[in-house]
N, C-alpha and C positions, 0 to 999 in steps of 0.2 A: 338967902343962900342960893348959889348956882350949882347945879349938878351936871357933870359932864360924863356920859357913859364911856367906857373903854372898849377898844377893839371894834367888833362888829355888832355891838349892842345898840338898841334903840329904846328911847323912853316914849311911851304912848299914853295919851289920855283917852279913855273910853268916851265914845259919843253915845249918849243915852238914846234908847229906842223910843219910838212913838208909843204913847199910852193908849191909842185907839187903833183898831184895825181899819182897813179900807172901808169896811161896811159900817163903821161907827160904833163898834162894840168896844167898851172900855176894858182894858186888861188890868186886873188888880196886881199890886206889887208882888204878891206871893206867887203869881203865875208867870211873872216875867222871867225871861232868861237873861243872863248877862250879855250885853251887846258884843258882837264880834267885829265891830267897826270902831276905828279910832283915828286920832290925829297925832302925828309925830311931833313931839315936843322938843326932843334933842337926839342927835345921832353921834356915834363914836367916829373916830378917824378912819376906821376900816379894818379889814382883816389883814394880818401879817402873814405872808408866805414864808416858806422855809428859807428862801434866799434873802429875806429881810425886806422885800418890797411890800408896800402897803397898797391894797386894792380898795379904792373908795366904795362907799355904799351906794346902792341905787336909789334909796329913799332920801328925802330931804326934810328939814323942819317945815311943818305946815302941810305935808302930804296927808290925804285921807287914805287909810289903808283898811284891808280886811285881814284878819288873823284867825288862827285856829281857836276852837273853843277852850282848850286847856293850855294855850300858849302863855308864856311869860310868867314873871314873878310879881305879885302885887306888893307895892311899897307905898309908904306915905311920906311925901316930901312937902314941907311947908304947909301941912294940913290938907294936902290934895292927894287923893288916891290915884296912883299911876301904875303902869305896867312897865317892867324892863324885860325886853326879849331880844333874842338874836335875830338878825335880819332874815335868817333862813326860816324863822317861824312866821314871817309875813307872807300871806298868800298872794297879795297883789295891791296895786295902787288904784284908787278910784279917781278917774279923770274928771275934772270939773268942766261943766259946759263952756265956761269962759275960756278955758285953756284950749278946748277943741275949736272954738271960733277963731282964736288968734292963730292957731296952727294952719287953718285953711287959707 
């Protein structure tokens, strides 16, 4: 099954947080918070203005993003837990080091 979000909606796969702290302490599952970082799986065509024009989204499939703790709606598609959220719920895109090197 292929899922295509509508309007300015984005489908996100959570990226699991590390199980150890930087000091080497292992964090048990019960103490872990849900990660607020994810990878964009699919994007809608964009938001439609009152005059009918469509404004494209700033995020693309494959982008790593940060989002708010309570953002999005949790869904299960093809046995995978995903989030569907509006682009406005996304706080920012995490730039990859490779992309920064290519830009220089």
